[in-house]
N, C-alpha and C positions, 0 to 999 in steps of 0.2 A: 678317394677319388677315383673317376671312370674315363677312361682312355676312348675319346669321341672322334669318328671320322667326318670330317667337316663335308667333304663330298662323300657319301654315303658307302659303305663297303661293296655294297650289292651291284652298285656302279661300276664302280673301279677296281675293285676286286686285287688291290694293292694294300700293304700298310706302310706306306711312305711317311717320314717323319715331315714334310710339307702340309701333310693332309691329316695330320693327328694332334689334338688337343685333351689335354685334361682338365676336367669339368669336375663339380660336385655332382651328386646322384640328381639333383633338383633341376641345376641349369642340363645336365643329359638330358631328361625327359623334355624341358623343354625345346630345346633343340631339336628333338627327333619331330615335337608337334608345330617346329616351324615357326614357333614365337622369337626365336633369336636366329636370326639369318645367317648364312654364309658369310657373308661380308663383315658383320659383326664379329664372328668367330675369327676371321683373318685378321683383324684391327686388333682383337685381344690377343692373339695368340702374338703377333708383333709387337705388342707391349711388353709382354713377358719374356722373350728373346732379349728386347732392349736393356731390360732391367738387370740382364745377367752379363750384359756388355759394358759395362762402364769404364771408358777409358783410361787408362792410367793406374788402375787400382785393382789389385790380386784379390780375387773370389774368395779363397781360403789362405791360411796362414801355412797348412804343413803341406810339403811337396806331393806332389802327384806320385804314385807308385804303382801304379797298373790303369791301362785306359784298354778297356773291353770294346773290341770291334768286330763287326759280325759280316758275313758275307749272306746276302738274303736275296732269294729270287722265287715269286709266284709263276705257275705253268700260266701264260696266258689263256690257255684252254681252259682250265680247271682251276679253282681256287682252291680245291683239294691236294691240289701236288705242288707242294712248297719246299725247299731248302732254307735251311738256318743253321749257319755254322759260327760259331763266337768264336774268338780267339783273342789273347792277351796282346798288348803293343805297350811291350816296358820301354820306358823313357830313358833308361841306361842304355847309351849305343853299344856296349858289348853285349848286353841282355838282349838286345833287338834282334840278333842273330835269331833266336830262338822263336821269336814273333813271327819273323820271316820265313823260317822253316815250317812253321804250322800254318801259317797263310799260304805258301805256297801247296801244301796238302789240302787244305779247304779247296784250291781252286782245282786241282785236281780230281775230288770227290763230284764237284759242279761239273765239269766237263764230264763226268760219266754219268751222272745222275740226266743230265740236258739229253744225252746220247740215248737213254732209256727212254726218254719222254718222245723223243722224236721216234723211234721205233714202236710205242704204243700209239703213236697218232698214224703210223703208216699202217701198222695194222685194223685200226678201227677210225677212217678217215672221216666217218658221216656221224661216228656216237659220242653225244655230247656229256655223256656220265659215265666217262670211263672209268676203272677201278682207281681207287685212290693211292697216293704213291706221295712218299715222304720221306726225309733225310735232317737229322738234327745231330749236331756236334756241340758238346759242351766240355769244359774244362775245368781243372783244380790244379792250382799250384801247391804242390806237396813241400817244399821247400825253395826258397829263394834269400840266401843271405851271401856273405863275402867268399863263401867257399863254394856253394852247390847251386845251381838250379835244376828243379826237376818238376815236370809239368806232367799231368797224365791228363790223357785225353781219351773221352766216349763216345762213341758213334753209334748211334740209334737209326734203325731205317726200316720203312716198310716198303717192299717192292711189290710193283704190279703182280698180282696174283698170288703173292705169298700166303702160306696159312697163318704163319706169327712176323712178328717185327724182330729184325736182328740186331745184334749189338757187335763190336769191337773196339778194344781196347788200345790203343798206341802213347806212347811217352816220349818224353824229350828229356835227357838228363846229360848234365855239362859240369865239367870243373871250371870254375870260374877264373882263376888265378895259379898258369897261365890257361886262357881258355879252350879247351879240347874236350870232346864228347866223351861219356863216362860210358864203357863198353865192358862188359860181364869178363870177356875173356881177360882184360887189363886188370881187371880189380883181383882173380881168381890167385891164390899163393902160388899153384899149378897148375896145368890140363887135370890131374887126377883131383884136384879138388873139386869138380864138377860130380863128382858121385856122392861124396858126404854132403852135399848141398842138396843134391836130389832128394836123399835120404831124409834129412831134416824137414824139407818142404812137404814130402807125402806124408811124414809121421804126424806131422801137425795138421794135415787134411784130415786124413782118418779119425782123428782125434776131437776134431770140432764139428764133424759134420757126418750125416747118414748118405756117405758116397760108397760106391760101388770099388771095392777094391781091386778091382782088374782094370777099372775106367783110369782110376788114380794111378796104378803101377804103369799102367801105358803113357798118360799123361806126363808123368814126372821122368822117363827115361831121361839118363844123363845125357844130354844133349844141349851144349848152351843155347841154341835158338829156343829152344824150350822156356828157357829162365830168361830171356830176354826181356820181355815186358815188366820193369820193377821200377818203384819210385822211392826216392828218399826222403827221410824226413829227419827231426835232429836225434831220432832215437835209434833206426837201422833202417832196414829194406823192406818194402812189400811187393812180394811178387804175384801176380795178376794171371788169372787163366780166365778166357773165354767161354761160353757156354759150348758144351760137347768137348772141351780138350780133358778134362780129369772129371765130367759131371754132365748129366743129361740137361736138356734145354730148359725143363722145368725147376731143376736147382739152381740154375742163373749162373752167374761170373762167379769165380771163387777167387778169395786172397787170401797170402799167408804172410804175417811180420816176422821177420827174426830181427832179433837186436842186434847190435854191434857188437855187445858178448857174445852173441852164440855166432856171431859171423868171425871171430876173433883168430881161429885157427884156419880160417878158409880162405881170407883175403890176404894179401900184401901189407906189412905192415903200413907201409909210407902211405900207399893207399887207404886203407882204413883210417889212419891219422888224418888224412886230408877232408876225409868222410864227415869223420865225427866234428860235432858242434863244439864251441868251448864247454857245454855245460855237461855233456856227453860222459 
């Protein structure tokens, strides 16, 4: 199937739901040739939408687990300047706190993105083809069960005049019952445990990649802030480092996973028990 703009994209410069329809490749070509007019496409889309809105009947027997939402915007002055930020809308009322936190962060990023666009317009008020600028946000739910919610968020951005795109990773980690943020300082058995944790992460980084030991040593200094980006799965924790933190840009982000067994001497017993899934 192809996605077709009922009003041509070059006219509207937007990708709005009301203006999009799925067509087979043959019908897509016919629509572009004018053999299928816009009125017919709107009627066809209305019929498709109606078929999924049968009153009193559930479309699926399985319950909804996660709805994906998106904050999307195209700069009116240039279709090459776009903002696209996806985030999960968890159905469970408690878990929705996580969704709201991520949405709030996305709206902050959108405000900053708009400011950068406004600044570029002021610098080039009459220039129609100013440089490309975009930001995309995507996420991955590492774990969501009765004990833990852990979400990793990746931001990729090309700023005006930048030599290359930039990357940023953020995380949302929570204990479910009782619902509370998950902080590394509260997981560690003692403040001193950050040192063996840093050593374990450093050792794995140097064993799996061709990294500069000096950069790794600096990036894994025993400071809790350096290890605050982690996600939890059923087997352990994965610590994440953005470009330039432990490696050069060309080597990309770096990830290190430590199993619950490897963390047994470093974390508080009750916290480790709360993290471990029944199968761990």
